[in-house]
N, C-alpha and C positions, 0 to 999 in steps of 0.2 A: 398484846394486840387487842384492840377494841373491836367489838362487833359494830355493825353499821348503826344500830340504834344507840349504842353507847357513844359512838363518835358524834352522832347528831346531838346527843345530850351535852357532850363536852363542848361542842361548837356553840350550842345555844347558850351555855353558861358563859363562855368566853365573850360572845356578842353582848350578853347582859352586862358584863363588866366594862366592855367598851362603851356601851350606852351610859353607864354610870360615870365613867371617866369623862365622857363628853359633856354630861350635865354639869359636873364639877368645873370643867374648863370653861364652859359657857358662863357659869356663875362668877368665876374669877374675872372674866372679861367684863361682865356687868359691874362688878365691884370696882374695877379699875376705871370704867367709864364714870361711875358715881364719884370716885375720887377726883377725877379730872374736873367734873362739874363743880365739885365743892371747892377745889383750889381756885378755879376761875372766878366763881361767885365770891369767894372770900377776898379776892384781890381785884374785884371789879373797879373799885375807885382808883386803885393803883395800876401800874403796868403788870398784867398777869404774867406769871412765870410757871411753867410746867417742867418738872424735873425730866431730863432726857430718859431716865430709867423707866418712866411711866410709858412712854411710847414704845420702848424696846420690849417691855414686859407684855404690853398689849399685843404687839405684833407676834411675839413668840407664842403667846397663848392662842392666837388665831391660827398660826401654823400648826400648833398641836391639835387644834380642833379639826383642821383639814386632814392631818395624818390619821387621827382616830376615825374620821369618816371614811377615809380610804381603806383603812384596815378592816372596818366593818363591811365595806363593799366587797373586799377580797374574800373575807370569811363567808359572807353571805353567798357569793358566787360559787365558792368551793362547796359549801353545804348544799346548794341547789343542784350541783352536778353529782352529788353522791347518790 
């Protein structure tokens, strides 16, 4: 069983990992956006084509970002009530 201060420390560490995961997910979205721009620019003279997987990956990463944010909000609320 954790003491209150230990629980706060554990929750703080967990929230730090959530923030780190969110940063990585946001960077992945940025890289996919850059890939999309590169594909479109490279095919500017021709009919541009984007692989359907690109849109799917981007949407899933955005959903992951939303989930991470929601988890952080829940943990933050729980921590505030302690």
